[in-house]
Phi, psi and omega in degrees: 000129184281160182296323182296326181286337179270346186300312181300319180295322180292322181296329179298330181262007178073026181251130177272115186276115177229172177299323180294318179298313180298318182297314179296317179295321179294319178297318179296319179296318179298319179300315180295321180293322175300317178298319178294322177299316176297323178298312182292319181296313180292328177296320179299312180297313185296313186283325181275348175268353185271111181294157183297324182292332177286324175299316178299320180295320179295317179295319180295329179276358178059041179284150180302136177065010178295323178297321179295321178298316179298319181296320178295317183282350178295332177232081185297331179293314177297319179299315181295317178299318178301314180295316181293319177299312180300315182295318181290322176298317180295313184293321179293316178297321179299314180296319181294313182296314182297321178295318180297317181293317182292334180294341178285341186242343182227161173299158184306313183297317182292320181297322177297315179297313180298315180297318182299306184285322180295310181294323179301315178298315180298315181294316180298318184279304186265344181255347182232292188301300183298312179299318182292322177299318178296317182295325179295321183281336184232053188300307186292312183293320180291323177299322178290327181289322185273353186299311181295313178299327179292321176297319178296320179296322178297321178293318181293326182254023189308312180302316179295318181298313180298316182299309184287332175295316179295316182295321180295316179295325179294315179296322178297320178294321181292328182269358179082011180276145178282339181074013179288119184266321179214154178251144182287145178059199181237155181276169178299319181297317180296320178295319177296320179294323177296320179295315178299317180292325178297324177290319180297325181276355179085007181281328181241133177286160184297323179294321178293322177298315180297321179295313182293318179292331178298329177296320180289317181293332180303322183288345181262009183262150170247165186301323181303331183280341184245352185287161167274130184292162183306324183292339179266358185279129171259115183229173183221143180291142183296340180279352180289161181270168178299318181297320179294322179296320179296319179299318179297317179299317182291314183296321186264355180068041182248145174268338181210156184223139169288142178250129184231160173246120178079289179226169182292350178282353179235073180279126184254350180174180179231134177245140178258146179302314179301320179295321180295316180296318180297319180294322179290322181291317181280341182068021183288329181200146175248357181267133180296324184296336180280336183265334187290144172269155178301144180271140176268116178262127181230147177289150182292346180265006181291141177293138184296321182295325178292320179294321179300314179298319181293318180291325178293317181295320182267001179054055179248149179252348185213144174226151179260130185262128179237156177267190184293343180263002181083011179276134180292123179258341180165194176229158176225134181246169176299326180295321179299320181289316181297325180296338177292338179262310188264355183093178184299133172254099188280134171280172180299133178068010179270134179279148175292156180297321178233115183248113180283121181268315174203193183291344185245351187225144170223151172255128183233148172287152182297332184271008177289135178293147182299318183293331177291320178295318179300317180290318185283332188242004177055052174237175185230052175291132185289151176256117183263169179283333185268356179209159178232337186258169178292322175299319178297323176298318179294315176302318183295322182283321181282326183074019181199173176285122183282164172249161175300132182101341175294148182213154172231155178238137173232116190064244178241018178261129183250131179239115184247136179283120180263318185225138179235148172235091188061250182261008186251137177278123180270312182215154181222152177251117181253125182232135174242156186292157175293154180298338182253014180294140179292147181286139177291141182301137174079003179233127178283157180295322180298316183294318182290322181289324185288337180081018181285336179289150178294142182292147178260147182245140177232000000 
């Protein structure tokens, strides 16, 4: 627009229109538009970086403008269109004004070049980089500050916002896109990654990390993975007396015992030591079946979290685990379940399931699951369909009942049988090579580490 065409309008307001006036006015307009560009850019970062649970917390705390933030984020698609329309209108107006003002002082080609590079630099620095950095550091407070101006912007640009919102949704449908801009809250995987990152940054201690991750791993466990196997079960025949049951509890250090008829495959109840003592003191009964509570029988494939809820509702401390044929496979207690979250709760003189001897060796119980050894010792022993424990892995590799001193190797990890109880492996010594150990001739490091080579038996 030429100066002569603006002169009559300027005279009505008592303003003498000169090149200097236009230049100052244009510079002021560009400054305001740069600020608006920064406003829209920082608003986008603040509102879309704000998780839903933080919005709920702000509303619950009754913070100023928290309700407006929730209302804006209730329709993230409309919010994004509002910000983008506002930002583009501002940037286009900025480019047009700056080009017009520069055309008064430079030839057309030069004014276009100066406006292009000059405005690009201004927008990148003051309209994008600096405002977004600020919004990242002050997400919650800035989101509450911009909520009211953003609502006002949506009302002022309502026709454009509605039009582009409709067109965007139409294009999304045509292209098969869901148009989902953000998902509420965080996923389980993201939470686990946050916990891992927290430990790396020193915000979370290693013990806290193990406890928190134990909660996630807990949901992926079945009863078979946490139970005490049949061979470890201390039980008592139903024909025994109350006094005999008390003696077994004291001798074996047990608080409760399964009661069976004939064999352990026919469990008829569970007796607690306090009930046994009370029955003996009162002389009310000498038969175990009169003192025993009904036994909870659960399949070995039952989810541990479901069993925990069931035991809490029924106020039970022990359940009997059976397989698909109804054969007793073991028992599971509340302590076994809790240990899946907090780690082993060792009794007096009880050894840990995985005992670290040095940087290269650990002693493990035979009933330790393979995945637990892999996680604790940073090895990659495979988990097979026919076995779940480290002892099962040794049986599978040897193909026979081992003797003390027998060992198998997988890759460069050596597993030696340390202790046997008749045909059962009690403990094993697992050793991995030193980080500076020389490579075996004819074997690459990748092949040996991956475990693709057939295992060697000694």
